[in-house]
C-alpha positions as CSV (number, residue, x, y, z in Angstrom):
1,M,-6.2,-1.6,50.4
2,R,-9.8,-3.1,50.8
3,P,-10.7,-6.6,49.5
4,P,-11.3,-7.5,45.6
5,L,-14.6,-5.9,45.0
6,C,-16.2,-9.1,43.3
7,S,-12.7,-11.6,43.1
8,A,-15.7,-14.6,44.2
9,A,-18.1,-14.0,41.5
10,Y,-18.6,-16.2,38.6
11,P,-19.4,-16.4,35.9
12,R,-18.4,-13.1,34.9
13,L,-20.0,-10.7,31.5
14,I,-16.9,-8.9,30.1
15,A,-16.3,-6.5,27.5
16,D,-13.9,-4.3,25.5
17,I,-16.0,-1.5,23.6
18,G,-13.9,0.3,21.5
19,G,-14.7,3.1,19.0
20,T,-16.1,0.5,16.5
21,N,-16.8,-2.6,17.9
22,A,-18.0,-3.9,21.1
23,R,-16.7,-7.3,21.7
24,F,-18.6,-9.6,24.8
25,A,-17.7,-13.0,26.3
26,L,-18.8,-15.0,29.0
27,I,-16.2,-16.4,31.4
28,E,-17.1,-18.9,34.3
29,R,-13.9,-19.4,36.2
30,P,-10.3,-17.9,36.9
31,G,-8.0,-18.7,34.2
32,G,-11.2,-20.1,32.0
33,E,-11.5,-19.6,28.3
34,L,-13.9,-16.8,26.9
35,L,-17.7,-18.6,26.2
36,A,-20.3,-17.0,23.8
37,L,-17.6,-14.7,22.4
38,R,-19.3,-12.2,20.1
39,S,-18.2,-9.0,18.4
40,L,-20.5,-6.1,17.4
41,P,-20.5,-3.1,15.8
42,C,-21.3,-0.4,18.2
43,A,-22.7,2.0,15.2
44,G,-25.5,-0.6,15.2
45,F,-27.0,0.2,18.4
46,D,-27.8,2.9,20.5
47,G,-26.1,2.1,23.7
48,P,-24.5,-0.8,26.0
49,A,-28.0,-2.4,27.1
50,E,-29.0,-2.7,23.5
51,A,-25.9,-4.4,22.4
52,V,-25.9,-6.5,25.8
53,R,-29.4,-7.7,24.8
54,A,-28.6,-8.0,21.1
55,W,-25.4,-10.5,22.4
56,L,-27.8,-12.0,25.0
57,A,-30.1,-13.0,21.9
58,D,-27.7,-14.2,19.6
59,T,-25.7,-16.8,21.9
60,G,-28.6,-17.8,24.2
61,A,-26.4,-17.0,27.1
62,A,-28.0,-16.8,30.4
63,L,-26.7,-12.8,32.2
64,P,-24.5,-13.6,34.9
65,A,-25.2,-11.2,38.0
66,V,-21.3,-9.8,37.4
67,A,-19.8,-7.9,34.7
68,A,-16.6,-5.8,33.8
69,F,-16.8,-3.3,31.1
70,G,-13.6,-2.0,29.8
71,I,-14.5,1.3,26.9
72,A,-12.2,3.4,25.2
73,T,-13.5,7.0,27.3
74,P,-12.1,8.5,30.4
75,V,-14.2,7.0,33.5
76,G,-14.2,9.3,36.0
77,G,-17.7,8.7,37.8
78,D,-21.1,7.3,36.9
79,A,-21.8,9.4,34.2
80,V,-20.0,7.8,30.6
81,A,-19.4,9.6,27.5
82,M,-17.5,8.0,24.5
83,T,-14.4,10.3,22.8
84,N,-14.9,8.6,19.5
85,Q,-18.9,6.9,19.2
86,C,-21.9,8.7,20.5
87,W,-22.5,6.2,23.1
88,R,-23.4,8.3,26.4
89,F,-24.9,6.4,29.4
90,S,-24.8,6.2,33.4
91,V,-23.2,3.3,35.1
92,E,-25.6,2.7,37.6
93,A,-28.1,2.8,35.2
94,L,-27.3,0.6,32.9
95,R,-26.4,-1.9,35.7
96,A,-30.3,-1.6,37.1
97,T,-31.6,-1.8,33.4
98,L,-29.7,-4.8,32.6
99,G,-30.8,-6.4,36.4
100,L,-27.0,-7.0,37.6
101,Q,-26.0,-7.0,41.0
102,C,-22.7,-5.4,40.0
103,L,-21.1,-3.8,37.5
104,R,-17.3,-2.2,37.0
105,V,-16.6,0.5,34.1
106,I,-13.1,1.0,33.1
107,N,-10.9,2.6,30.0
108,D,-10.5,-0.2,27.8
109,F,-6.9,0.4,28.1
110,T,-6.6,0.5,32.0
111,A,-8.1,-3.0,31.3
112,L,-5.5,-4.2,28.8
113,A,-2.6,-3.2,30.9
114,L,-4.4,-5.6,33.7
115,A,-4.0,-8.2,31.3
116,L,0.0,-7.3,30.2
117,P,1.2,-9.8,33.0
118,G,-1.2,-12.8,31.8
119,L,-0.2,-12.6,28.4
120,S,2.3,-15.8,27.0
121,E,5.0,-15.3,24.6
122,D,2.8,-17.0,21.6
123,V,0.8,-13.8,21.5
124,L,4.0,-11.5,21.5
125,E,5.7,-10.4,18.9
126,R,9.3,-8.9,20.0
127,V,10.4,-5.9,17.7
128,G,14.1,-4.8,19.0
129,G,15.3,-4.0,22.3
130,G,16.9,-5.9,25.3
131,E,15.6,-7.9,28.5
132,A,12.7,-6.5,30.5
133,R,13.7,-5.8,34.1
134,P,11.3,-7.7,36.3
135,G,9.6,-5.7,38.8
136,A,10.2,-2.1,36.5
137,P,7.3,0.2,35.2
138,I,5.8,-1.2,32.2
139,G,4.3,1.2,29.0
140,L,1.3,0.3,27.0
141,L,0.1,2.2,23.9
142,G,-2.1,1.2,21.0
143,P,-3.2,2.5,17.9
144,G,-7.2,1.5,17.2
145,T,-10.0,4.0,16.2
146,G,-8.4,6.2,18.7
147,L,-4.8,6.3,20.2
148,G,-5.2,4.2,23.8
149,I,-2.2,4.9,26.2
150,S,-2.0,3.1,29.7
151,G,0.9,1.1,31.9
152,L,1.9,-0.7,35.1
153,V,3.4,1.0,37.3
154,P,4.9,-1.4,40.8
155,A,3.3,-1.2,44.0
156,P,3.5,-3.2,47.3
157,G,-0.1,-4.8,46.7
158,G,0.8,-5.6,43.0
159,P,1.0,-3.3,39.8
160,V,-1.4,-0.4,39.4
161,P,-2.5,0.3,36.2
162,L,-2.1,3.8,35.0
163,Q,-5.8,5.5,34.3
164,G,-4.7,8.4,31.8
165,E,-5.5,10.1,28.7
166,G,-1.7,9.9,26.9
167,G,-3.3,9.5,23.3
168,H,-4.2,13.5,23.3
169,V,-0.6,14.6,24.0
170,S,0.4,17.1,21.5
171,L,2.8,15.0,18.3
172,P,6.1,15.8,18.1
173,A,7.4,16.4,14.9
174,C,11.4,15.0,14.3
175,T,11.6,15.9,10.7
176,A,10.7,18.8,8.3
177,R,7.9,16.7,6.3
178,E,6.6,15.8,9.8
179,A,6.6,19.3,10.6
180,Q,5.0,20.7,7.3
181,V,1.9,17.5,8.0
182,V,1.7,18.8,11.7
183,A,1.2,22.6,10.2
184,W,-1.2,21.2,7.7
185,L,-3.2,19.3,10.2
186,A,-2.8,22.3,12.8
187,M,-4.7,24.4,10.4
188,R,-7.7,22.1,10.2
189,H,-8.3,20.8,13.8
190,G,-6.1,23.6,16.1
191,H,-4.3,21.1,18.3
192,V,-2.9,17.9,16.8
193,S,-2.7,15.6,19.5
194,A,-0.3,12.3,19.0
195,E,-4.5,10.1,18.2
196,R,-4.7,13.0,15.2
197,V,-2.2,10.9,13.4
198,L,-1.7,7.4,15.6
199,S,-5.3,5.7,14.6
200,G,-7.4,4.4,12.1
201,P,-8.6,8.1,10.8
202,G,-5.0,9.1,12.0
203,L,-3.6,7.2,9.0
204,V,-6.4,8.3,6.7
205,A,-5.4,11.9,7.7
206,L,-1.7,11.3,7.1
207,H,-2.6,10.0,3.6
208,D,-4.5,13.1,2.6
209,A,-1.8,15.4,4.5
210,L,0.4,13.9,1.8
211,R,-1.2,14.4,-1.3
212,A,-2.3,18.0,-0.5
213,L,1.6,19.2,0.8
214,D,2.8,18.0,-3.0
215,G,-0.5,19.4,-4.9
216,A,-1.2,15.7,-5.3
217,P,-5.0,15.1,-6.5
218,A,-7.4,14.1,-3.5
219,V,-7.9,10.2,-3.4
220,P,-10.7,9.2,-0.8
221,L,-10.0,6.3,0.9
222,S,-10.5,3.9,4.0
223,A,-7.6,3.4,6.9
224,E,-7.7,-0.5,5.1
225,E,-7.3,0.8,1.7
226,V,-4.4,2.9,3.3
227,G,-2.6,0.2,4.9
228,A,-3.6,-2.3,2.1
229,R,-2.2,0.0,-1.0
230,G,1.0,0.7,1.3
231,Q,2.0,-2.5,2.2
232,A,1.7,-3.8,-1.5
233,A,3.9,-0.7,-2.7
234,A,0.9,0.3,-5.0
235,C,0.8,3.7,-4.2
236,R,3.3,6.0,-3.0
237,Y,1.3,8.4,-0.4
238,C,0.2,5.3,1.1
239,M,3.8,4.1,1.6
240,D,4.3,7.2,2.8
241,A,1.7,7.6,4.9
242,L,2.3,4.2,6.7
243,S,6.2,4.8,6.8
244,M,5.5,8.1,8.5
245,F,3.1,6.6,10.8
246,C,5.5,4.1,12.2
247,A,8.2,6.4,12.4
248,L,5.8,8.7,14.7
249,L,4.5,5.6,16.8
250,G,8.0,5.0,17.4
251,T,8.6,8.6,18.9
252,V,5.3,8.5,21.4
253,A,6.2,5.4,22.5
254,G,10.0,6.4,23.4
255,D,8.5,9.4,25.0
256,L,6.2,7.1,27.2
257,A,9.3,4.8,27.8
258,L,11.3,7.8,29.2
259,T,8.4,9.4,31.0
260,L,7.5,6.0,32.9
261,G,10.8,4.7,33.2
262,A,9.6,1.5,31.5
263,R,12.7,-0.9,31.7
264,G,9.8,-3.5,32.1
265,G,9.4,-3.2,28.2
266,I,6.8,-1.1,26.0
267,Y,3.5,-3.1,24.3
268,I,1.7,-2.1,21.5
269,G,-2.0,-2.8,21.4
270,G,-5.0,-1.4,19.1
271,G,-6.3,-2.9,16.0
272,V,-4.2,-0.9,13.4
273,V,-0.2,-2.4,14.2
274,P,-0.8,-6.3,14.3
275,R,-2.3,-5.8,10.7
276,L,0.7,-4.1,9.3
277,G,2.6,-7.2,9.4
278,E,6.3,-7.4,8.4
279,F,5.8,-4.0,7.2
280,F,6.0,-2.6,10.9
281,A,8.8,-4.8,11.7
282,H,11.4,-3.4,8.8
283,S,9.9,0.2,9.9
284,A,11.8,3.2,11.6
285,F,9.7,2.3,14.5
286,R,12.6,0.9,16.7
287,V,14.9,3.3,15.3
288,R,12.8,6.0,16.4
289,F,11.8,4.5,19.9
290,E,15.6,4.7,20.6
291,A,16.3,8.3,18.4
292,K,16.6,10.3,22.3
293,G,20.1,11.3,21.6
294,R,21.9,11.1,25.0
295,F,19.2,8.6,26.2
296,Q,19.4,5.7,23.2
297,P,21.6,3.3,25.1
298,Y,18.8,3.0,28.2
299,L,15.8,2.5,25.3
300,A,18.1,0.4,23.6
301,Q,17.5,-1.7,26.0
302,I,14.1,-1.5,26.5
303,P,11.9,-4.9,24.8
304,T,8.9,-3.8,22.3
305,W,6.3,-6.1,21.9
306,V,3.4,-6.4,19.4
307,I,0.1,-7.8,21.2
308,R,-1.6,-10.2,18.8
309,S,-4.1,-11.2,21.2
310,P,-7.5,-9.8,20.0
311,H,-9.1,-10.8,23.1
312,A,-6.5,-9.5,25.4
313,G,-9.2,-6.5,27.2
314,L,-11.6,-8.7,27.9
315,L,-9.2,-11.1,30.2
316,G,-8.5,-7.6,31.4
317,A,-11.7,-6.0,32.2
318,S,-12.2,-9.8,33.9
319,A,-8.8,-8.4,35.9
320,A,-10.4,-5.2,36.9
321,L,-12.9,-7.2,39.5
322,D,-9.9,-8.7,41.3
323,V,-8.0,-5.7,42.4
324,G,-8.4,-4.4,45.7
325,F,-8.2,-0.7,44.6
326,E,-10.4,1.7,43.2
327,I,-10.2,1.5,39.5
328,G,-13.3,3.7,37.2
329,Y,-16.4,3.2,38.0
330,T,-18.3,0.5,40.1
331,A,-22.3,0.3,40.7
332,C,-23.7,-2.5,42.8
333,A,-27.1,-3.0,44.1
334,T,-25.5,-3.6,47.5
335,L,-22.1,-2.8,48.4
336,P,-19.6,-5.4,49.7
């Protein structure tokens, strides 16, 4: 294991780039506060270079020499193409365009996984389970514009974050009604991934599918509208969509816990679940999380938490510069 690439370099530009918004901030020292924090709509820019320039103009900040970006797409080389956004870019070209000495780009949920050990109790809402086992694997998933999945697995030099695309596994149906929804979606999309339903657009898809299956007239709604009407009990189909969303998220989270042996707990990030408040806490999420037959007692001991820090991904991006192993893709003007 080699030394961390840029661990001594401060200040840093850090970014958390999702399918909808890109958050930027400066951090000047280890454990320091986030400065010049801004959130910009990705759709308003042709790519990350333009977004960074807008951030600089808005904040008046000076661009540091080192940066780390967490981004909502697989990162396996210099060429980056976002899954749920039209941005396409070269990491090396972006570094050169911005005049950075070093730029590391990693998957956004890999970055969020790196932030988990440093999260304080006041930004975590517990939803059932027993006590986390120290040193055990940890699972992470989160519905937003897409469905991010990652985790931390123990290793001799410290926990290693997972770099995968678990949000695109096939969605399991556990009830007859869910099977009808999956079949309806399959007729329109072919493969029905977990992300197809467990995301902001997925919440809309659930609502539309439930209406169509009952022969009810279509009512175009945004994810925010489905969520608000469901929580307010103002629309039967919005309530049913939210309820099914939470149940299916529990099923997928339980699968992740079993796959990783995540006795260190399961964390839920992303932009959707924190907005559901008490609805989520009283939903079928936890029942379905544990509903794995003979392994119900195993899962009953695993705690689940909702992450209520909107900036945890930024801290994880910074932490990506401090690890002593290859992660994502890094472009440097001069290699160490």
